[in-house]
BAFI-847386 format. One record per residue: residue in three letters; x, y, z of N, C-alpha, C in turn. Coordinates in steps of 0.1 Angstrom, whole numbers, plus 2048, in hexadecimal, padded with zeros to 3 digits. Layout:
AlaXYZXYZXYZ...
***
This chain:
Unk8077F27FF8008007FE80A8117FFUnk81580E80681D81A80682381B7F6Unk8228127EE8268157DE81A81C7D8Unk80F8177DB80481C7D58008297DBUnk8028307E780483D7ED80C8447E7Unk8168407E78248487E48228497D4Unk8208417CC81B8437BB80F84E7BBUnk80784E7C17FA8567C28008667C3Unk8048687CF80A8737D28158777C7Unk81C8727C38228767B78208797ABUnk81586E7A880A87179B80787F79EUnk7FE8807A67F788D7A980189E7ABUnk80A89C7B28158A37B681C8A77A9Unk82089D7A182989F7928218A6787Unk8128A47878078A677E8048B5785Unk8038B978F8008C779180B8D0791Unk8178CC7948248D67938288D7785Unk8288CA77D82A8CF76E8218D5766Unk8138D37678098D87618078E5764Unk80A8E77718088F47758118FD770Unk81E8FB77182B90076F82B904760Unk8298F775A8288F874781C900742Unk80F90374880590E74580791B747Unk80F91C75381192975681C931751Unk82692774B83392A74282A931733Unk82192772F81B929722813937725Unk80C93872E80594372E80D94F731Unk81795073981F95D73982896072DUnk82C95472582D95871782695C70BUnk81B95671080C95B70580A96B70AUnk80D970714808979718812983712Unk82398071882D98971282B98C704Unk8279826FB8289816EC81B98C6E8Unk8129886F28059926EE80999F6F1Unk8109A16FB8139AE6FE8199B96F5Unk8239B06F08299B56E78269B76D8Unk81C9B06D58149B26CB80A9BE6CCUnk8039BB6D57FB9C56DB7FC9D56DBUnk8059D96E280B9E26E78149E76DDUnk8179E06CF81E9E76C88149F06BCUnk8089EB6BC7FE9F46B67FDA026BFUnk7F99FF6C97F8A0C6D3807A146D5Unk810A0F6D481EA176D081DA206C1Unk819A186BA816A216A980FA2A6ADUnk804A266B77F6A326B67FDA406BDUnk805A3C6C7809A486D2817A4D6CAUnk81FA466C2827A4B6BB822A546B0Unk818A516AA813A5A6A080AA666A2Unk805A656B17FFA6D6B680BA7A6BAUnk814A766BF820A7A6C5826A866BBUnk827A816AC830A856A3823A9069CUnk817A8E69F80EA9769B80EAA16A4Unk80FAA26B2810AA96BB81AAB36BFUnk826AAF6B7832AB56B8830AC06AEUnk827AC16A4826ACA698818AD569BUnk813AD36A8804AD76A980CAE26B5Unk806AEC6B6802AF66BF7FAAF36CDUnk7EEAEF6C57E4AEE6D17E1AE06D6Unk7EEADA6DC7EDACC6DF7E0ACA6ECUnk7DDAD36F27D0AD26FE7C9ACE6F6Unk7C3AD76EC7B7AD86E47B5ACD6DEUnk7C2AC46D77BFAB86D37BEAAC6D9Unk7C2AAD6E87C0AA46F07B3AA26F2Unk7A9AAC6F779EAAD6F7797AA76EEUnk799AAF6E278EAA56D5792A976D5Unk79CA916D979FA856D9798A7B6E0Unk796A846F0790A7D6F977DA7C6F4Unk77AA876EF76CA856E776AA7C6DFUnk772A786D8772A706CA775A626CFUnk77EA5E6DB783A506D7780A4D6E6Unk782A3E6EA780A366F378DA396FEUnk795A386F67A3A356FE7A8A45706Unk7ABA447107ADA4F7167BEA58712Unk7BEA647117CBA6C7097CDA76715Unk7D9A7471B7D8A807247E8A86722Unk7EAA917267F7A997297FBA9A735Unk809A9A73780FA9874481DAA2745Unk81FAAE74C82CAB174B837AA774DUnk841AA874984DA9E749851AA0756Unk853AAB75E857AAA76984DAA5773Unk841AA3772839A99776838A8B775Unk83FA8976A843A7976684EA7276CUnk84FA6C77985AA6577E85BA5B778Unk869A5877586DA4B76F877A48774Unk87FA37776885A33779894A34771Unk89FA367788A8A3B76B8ADA2F760Unk8AAA237648A9A177578A0A1A74FUnk893A22750886A2674588BA3473FUnk891A3B748891A4B744898A4F737Unk8A5A467358AEA4A72B8A8A4471DUnk8A3A3771C89BA3470E88FA3E70CUnk884A42717878A4C71587BA57711Unk889A5F71388CA6C71088FA6C703Unk893A5E6FE897A5D6F188FA5F6E7Unk882A5C6EE876A5C6E5871A4D6E3Unk875A456E8870A366E9861A396F2Unk855A316ED84BA2F6F384EA236FDUnk849A2770B847A2071683AA16719Unk838A0F71D82DA0971F82FA07731Unk820A0E736824A0C747815A03749Unk8149F97568079F075B8049F4766Unk7F99F876B7F59F67797E99ED778Unk7E29E87877D99DF7887CB9E7780Unk7CB9F477F7BD9F97777C39FC76BUnk7CCA017657D0A097587DDA02752Unk7DCA027467E9A0073D7ECA0E735Unk7F6A147347F9A2072E805A1F726Unk802A2271880FA2670F814A3770DUnk821A38715824A4271382EA4A70BUnk82EA56705839A5D6FD839A686FEUnk84AA6C6FD84FA7C70184AA836F8Unk845A906FB843A9A6EF851AA16F3Unk859AA46E9869AA86EE864AB86EDUnk85DABF6E5858AC96E1854ACD6ECUnk849AC86F2840ACB6FD844ACB70CUnk850AC170B853ABE719849ABA71FUnk840AAF71A835AA9720831A9C71BUnk82BA9472582FA8372181BA8271DUnk81CA7D71180FA7770880DA6A70EUnk802A6C7167FEA5D71B7EFA57713Unk7F0A497117E2A4570B7E2A36712Unk7D7A3871B7CDA2E7227CBA2371EUnk7CAA187207C3A0B71D7C0A05727Unk7B1A0772A7AB9FE7387B19F0739Unk7B29EB7467B99DC74A7AE9D5747Unk7A29D97477969D17457959CA738Unk7999D072F7989CB71F7A29C0720Unk7AF9C17287BA9B87287B69AA72CUnk7AC9AD73B7A79A274179D99A73AUnk79499E73178999A72878F992720Unk79C9957197A198F70D7AA986715Unk7AD98371E7B29767257A996D72BUnk79E97472D79396B73579495B72DUnk79195C72179195171779B946719Unk7A794C71A7B09457157B493F728Unk7B09467327B293F7417A9937740Unk79C93473E791929740796920736Unk7A092172B7A39127247AE90F72BUnk7BA91772E7C39157367C0909742Unk7B691074A7AF9097547AA8FC753Unk7A38FA74979A8F07427A88E573FUnk7B38E77377BB8E17357C58DA744Unk7C48E374D7CA8E17557C38D3762Unk7B68D67617AD8CD7687AE8BE761Unk7AC8C17537AD8B274A7B98AF74BUnk7C68B874C7D28AE74E7D58A7758Unk7CF8AC7677CE8A67727C5899771Unk7BB89A76E7B188E7677B7883761Unk7BF8887557C787C74B7D5877753Unk7DC8807617E58797657DD87076FUnk7CF8717767CA86A77D7C885E778Unk7C385E76E7BE8527657C984A762Unk7D985175B7E184A7597E5840764Unk7E68487707E784277C7DD83477FUnk7D383777E7C782F7837C7821779Unk7CA82276E7CA8197637D180D768Unk7D980A7687E28007727DE7FA77AUnk7D88067847D48007907C67F878EUnk7BE7FE7867AF7F87837B57ED779Unk7BB7EC7757C27DE76C7C37D0777Unk7CE7D677F7CF7CC78D7C47C4794Unk7B87D27987B27CD7A07AB7C7799Unk7A57C978C79E7BC7847A37B3783Unk7B27B07817B87A37827B579D791Unk7B87A27997B47A07A87A77997A9Unk79D7A07A278E79F7A478D79079BUnk79278C79078E785789796778790Unk7A17797937A676F79B7A176B7A7Unk79C76F7AF79576F7BC78A7667B7Unk78376B7AC7747657A77767577A3Unk78175479C78974579978A7427A4Unk7917447AC79373D7B778773A7C2Unk77D7457C27737407CA7677387C2Unk76C7347B476472B7AF76771D7ADUnk77671D7B677C70F7BA78570C7ADUnk78A7167AA79A71479D7A77187ACUnk7A870E7B57B07147C17C17147BBUnk7C27127AF7D07147A87D17247A3Unk7C472D7A37C873979E7D17437A9Unk7D974B7A07E27507A67E475E79FUnk7E77697A37EC7767A07FA77679BUnk7FE77678E80A77C78A80F78778EUnk81378879981879479D82679A797Unk8207A879582B7B078E8307BC79AUnk83C7BC79A8437CB7A183D7D379EUnk83A7D779383A7E47908287E7798Unk8237DE79A8157E179D8137EA7ABUnk8097F07A880A7F97B78037ED7C2Unk7FA7E47C17F47DC7CB7FF7D07CBUnk80C7CE7C98127C67C88157BC7D9Unk8127C47E28107C17F58047B87F2Unk7F97BE7EB7E87B77EE7EC7A87E3Unk7F37A87D97EF7A17CF7FA7937D9Unk8077967D980A7907E38057867EFUnk7FD78E7F67F77888017E97827FEUnk7E77857F07D977B7E97E076F7E7Unk7ED76F7DF7F27647DD7F675A7E9Unk7FB75E7F07FF7587FE7F0752805Unk7E675C8097DA75680B7D474D804Unk7D574C7F57D17427ED7D77357F1Unk7E67367F27EC72A7F37EA723802Unk7E772E80B7E47268187D771E817Unk7CC7238117BF7208117C5714806Unk7C87147FD7C87077F67D06FB7FCUnk7DC6FF8037E06F380D7DB6ED817Unk7CF6FA81C7C86F28277BD6E881EUnk7B96EC8147AF6E380E7B56D780BUnk7C16DA8067C76CA8057CD6C2811Unk7CF6CA8197D16C48297C36BC82EUnk7BA6C282A7AB6BE8307A56B3826Unk7AD6B381B7A86A58157B369A815Unk7C069E8197C569381B7C568E82CUnk7C06948357BC6908417AD689842Unk7A468F83779868883879C679831Unk7A36798287A866B8227AE66382BUnk7B96688347C166283A7B865B847Unk7AE66684B7A76618567A2652851Unk79965584679064D84279663D842Unk7A764083C7AC6338397B562F845Unk7B963584E7C26308597B862E866Unk7AD6348697A263487279B62286FUnk79A620864793617860793607864Unk7A36088667A95FA86C7AA5FA87AUnk7AD6018827AA60089179C601893Unk79060988C78260888E77F5F988CUnk7825EE87E7825E587B7855D888BUnk78D5DA88B7975D489778D5D48A4Unk7885E18A77805E48B57735E18B2Unk76E5E08A77625D68A37635C98A5Unk76D5C489F7735B48A376E5B08AFUnk77B5B98B777C5B58C27715B88CEUnk76A5C38CD75D5C38D47535BA8D3Unk7535B28C57485A98C57515998C9Unk75A59A8CA76358E8CC76058E8DBUnk76459A8E276459E8F27555978F6Unk74C59C8EE73A5988F37395868F0Unk7415818E773C5748E47435678ECUnk75056C8F57575658FE75556790CUnk75655B91675555E922764559927Unk76E55791E77D55092878255F92EUnk78256093978A56993E79A570936Unk79D5649317AC56692D7AB56B91EUnk7A256891A79E57090B79957B90AUnk78F57C91578A58C91679459291AUnk7A05919227AC59A9277B359C91AUnk7B65929127BB5949047B159B8FDUnk7A859E8F97A15A98F279D5B38F8Unk79E5B79037A05C490D7AD5C8907Unk7B75C39097C75C89087C55CC8F7Unk7BF5C58EC7C05C58E17B85D58DCUnk7AB5D38E57A45E28E47AB5ED8E7Unk7B15EA8F57B85F88FA7C35FD8F0Unk7C85F18EB7D45F58E07D05FC8D1Unk7C35F68CC7BD6008C27B960C8C6Unk7B660F8D07AF61C8D47BA6278D8Unk7C66218DC7CE6278DC7D762D8CEUnk7D66238C57D86228B77D26338B3Unk7C36308B37BC63A8AE7BE6478B6Unk7BE6488C47C16538CA7CF65B8C5Unk7DC6528C07E76568BE7E565C8B0Unk7DE6588A57DA65C8997D266789BUnk7C76698A27BE6778A47CC6838A7Unk7CF67F8B37D96898B77E36918ACUnk7EB6858A47F068989B7E9693892Unk7DD68E88E7D56978857D56A388AUnk7CE6A78987CB6B489F7D76BB89BUnk7E56B589F7F26BA89E7F26C3893Unk7F26BA88B7F56C18797EC6CB877Unk7DE6C987B7D76D38797D76DE87FUnk7DC6DE88A7DF6EC8947EA6EF892Unk7F26EA8887FF6F18877FF6FA880Unk7FA7008767F870586E7F3717879Unk7EB71587F7E77218897F1724890Unk7F771889880471C8A180D72489DUnk81272188F81B72488781A736887Unk80B73888780C74788180F74E88DUnk80A74889A80C7528A881C74D8ABUnk8237498A68337458AB8377518AAUnk8427528B784875E8B585A7598B5Unk85F75E8AA86C75A8A68777618AEUnk88375A8B388C7628B88977598B3Unk8A37628B38B075D8B08B47508B8Unk8B87478AF8BD73A8B28C97318AEUnk8D172D8B78DF7288B18DB71C8A8Unk8DC71889D8D37098998DD6FF899Unk8E970289E8F26F589F8EF6F28ADUnk8EF6F88B88EA6F68C58DD6ED8C7Unk8D26F38BE8C76EF8BF8C86E18B8Unk8CF6DC8AD8D26D18A68D86C68B1Unk8E46CD8BC8EB6C28C18E16BF8CDUnk8D46C68D18CF6C58DC8C26B98D6Unk8BF6BC8CA8B56AF8C68BC6A38C5Unk8C96A28BE8CF6958BE8D26918CBUnk8D76998D58D66938DF8CD68C8E8Unk8C26958E48B268D8EC8B367D8E1Unk8B567E8D68B16728CD8B86698D2Unk8C66678D08CF6608D58D165A8E3Unk8C86608ED8C865D8FC8BE6538FCUnk8B66538F48AA64A8F38AC63E8EEUnk8A36358F38A36268F08A26228DFUnk89962E8D78966298CC8A262C8C3Unk8AB6328C88B46378BD8C162A8BBUnk8C16248AD8C961A8AB8D561A8A4Unk8D662B89C8DF62E8958EB638898Unk8F46398928FF6428988FA650892Unk8F965D8998FA66B891905673892Unk90B67488491467D886914688885Unk91669188D9186A288E9226A888FUnk92C6A188A9386A788793D6B487DUnk9366B48739376BB86392C6C786DUnk9256CC8769206D687B92B6E4878Unk9236F087192C6FA86E936700879Unk93F70487C94970688594371888AUnk93C71D88493972988792D72B88CUnk92673389291973589691073788BUnk90572E88A8FA7328818F0738887Unk8E97418858DF74788C8D3746884Unk8C57428848B874687F8B0747888Unk8A775388089875388989074C88AUnk88B74489688173A89387873B8A0Unk87072F8A186C72C8AE87471C8B3Unk87B71D8BF8837108C387A7068C5Unk86E7028C78646F78C88666F48BBUnk85E6FB8B185A6F58A686A6F189EUnk8706FC89D87F6F58958856EA89DUnk8846E68AA8876D88AF87F6CF8A8Unk8706CF8AA8686C98A086C6C4892Unk8706CF88C8776CB87E8826C587EUnk88B6C388689B6BE8848976AD88BUnk88F6AF89788D6A289E88269A892Unk87C6A088987569888187D691874Unk88669C87089369786389968C86AUnk89D68E8798A668487F8A0678880Unk89267988388C66A88788766387BUnk88766A87388366686389065E861Unk89A66385F8A86618588AC652865Unk8AC65586F8AE6458788A963F873Unk89B64187088E63386E89362D864Unk89763285989A62E8478AA62984BUnk8B462E8538C262C8508C661F859Unk8D061B8508D760E8578E1611863Unk8E96168608F261A86D8F662986EUnk8F46328638F963C8668F064B85FUnk8ED6568688E665F8668F266E869Unk8F567485C8FE67F8588F968E85BUnk8F96958658F36A58659016AD862Unk8FE6B68579086C28578FD6D0854Unk9066DB8579026E785890C6F2852Unk9066F984990D70484290871183FUnk90E71A83E90972A83D90C731831Unk90773582790C73D81A90B74E81FUnk90A7538159067628158FC76581CUnk8EE75A8138E27618168DA752819Unk8DE74A81F8D773B8248DD73682FUnk8D772E8378DE72683E8D8716839Unk8E070F8378DA7008318E06F883AUnk8D46ED8418D56E48478D26D683EUnk8DD6C88418DA6BD83A8D76B3842Unk8D36A88428CF69D8478CF69283EUnk8DA68B8408DC67D8348DD67183EUnk8D86658368D965483D8DF64E835Unk8E36418398E66368318DA62D82CUnk8CE63182D8C66298288C362981AUnk8B661F8168B161C8098AF62A800Unk8AD6368058AC6437FF89D6437F7Unk89B6507F488B6517EF88C6527E0Unk88364C7D788664C7CC88165B7C3Unk88865E7B988166D7B687366E7B4Unk86B6637AF85D6627AF8566677BDUnk85D65E7C58566627D485966C7DEUnk8626777D88686817E185E68E7E2Unk85A6917D984E69B7DB83F6957E1Unk83F6887DF8346837E88336817F8Unk8426807FB84167A80B844685813Unk84169380D83E6A08158316A1819Unk82469881181A69A813814692821Unk80A697825807692832803683832Unk80567783780266C83A80866382CUnk81466682981966281F82665C824Unk82C64F824838648829841646819Unk84C64381F85663D81585462F811Unk85962C8068556217FF85A613803Unk85F61580F85E60781A85A60A823Unk84E61182584361683083D60A837Unk83D5FB8338385F183683C5EA841Unk8495EF8468525E88518525F7859Unk84E60285885260D85E845610867Unk84661987183F61D87A83A62C877Unk82D62F87E82963D87981D63E872Unk81964C86F80E64F86581165D85BUnk82265C85782666084B82267384DUnk82667785B82068585F82D68C860Unk83968985F84368E86484A69985CUnk84969385185369E8448466A7843Unk8396A483F8306AE83D82F6BC84DUnk8326B88578346C08628416C885EUnk84B6C185885C6C68588596D184CUnk84F6CD84084D6DA8378496E583BUnk83D6E08458356EB84B83C6F4854Unk8446F385A84D6FA86385770285BUnk85B6FC85486970084B86370C843Unk85470783F84F71883484B721842Unk84A72084A84272D85684F73185AUnk85B72D85786873185B87273584DUnk86B73584286D73C83387C730833Unk87672483488371A83187B712822Unk88670981D87E7038128856F2817Unk8806E88138856DA8168866D180AUnk8916CF8068916C37FA8966B87FBUnk8986AF7F389C69F7F78A769A7E7Unk8AF6957EE8B96927E38BF6867E7Unk8C967F7E08D06757E58DF6757EDUnk8E26707F78EE6777FC8FA66E7F2Unk9056757F190F6717EB91866A7F2Unk91866D7FF92066480A91C65880DUnk90F65981390864E81C8FE646810Unk8FB64D8068F26437F88E4645800Unk8DF6498078D164780B8CB657809Unk8BE6598118B866580C8C1673814Unk8C068080E8C76868138BA695816Unk8B769881F8AD6A68218B66B3826Unk8B26B981D8BB6CB81D8AF6D2822Unk8B26D98288A96E58308B06F382FUnk8AB6FB8258B370B8238AA71382AUnk8B171D8308AA72583A8B1734834Unk8AA73D8378AF7498338B874E840Unk8C675483D8CC7578458CB76284BUnk8CC76585E8C87738638D377B864Unk8D078885D8DA79185C8E579286AUnk8F079586A8F77948748F47A487E
***
């Protein structure tokens, strides 16, 4: 919106300044030219009258007769009563006509050398103003028309972008969730367009997640529900205490499995809202990795070696939430150790603009066809038949990384031969 406001102020200010200055210059130039042309006639008249009066003895009578027969005022003034600045006096005394202008009257003056009097021809100022009225109306019209034209030139691209925003929003509202605005940096509303695209992406993600969650719930809950129904029926049909105890244990296990699945679903569904409210603080990434590794290696479930000797020696600082970044690292390490044979390797480095964290294992790896799929909720690797879990870990990793401005990718580790997960964050300025 700052760009919109700034461009509007610049457009209006520029239009007023340049149009006003240009029209004012044109009017002044026109007036000067008009004055030159207009007063040349009066100068010729006063010069002819002065030449005539120089040869006439009865000057006063001639002036009186002129006043009776002409509308223009003609007067005589003694030279001693006609003060002039030194800069004008010399040329005037040499016989050049002199034009003087006041608020009420314009006069053309000529010295009668033989009489030592000044002959003055008066031109009413009103006549000049009436002559200029039409021109002033035209120039005023041109000024406001120019302002309107500049406003239209400024508004046209804005209206086009708003129409594009409207049509894209309409397509999105009609179910085309891939509809996005092609953002132009020259657009006045580039911030709004980016926000719309971000909102559309979020809605599209939520819709996809909802479909995935719905499919997962219907699929993953069907098995424990079927076992529960079978167990309840078997429990009702047996009177053997040992069988009843066995069926109760199985029912308890199935209920626990359902509770775990529901907890995972709720955690993933609420993750988006929680990340919106997260408070980011500067964190030492290497320290955080060591803490997560220490927690995992001290547990009984860790059966592979985790090599963290290649962490960057310098301090790597990123802005983020410690709990969620720990979750991201923990999920990646848990996934790696789940598929690894003997070793998981962790490396970090920072470039001029980015911070890169890599976690590789010596497991079977992930085929290129499956690399995009494993980031989706409830999707597990190709050997998932022997692995535990619901396939939510990597989906949470992608979501947490995105909220921290990071990107996650999968490749094959050249050193270990298994999968290599790379997370790239924007580097925090020092």
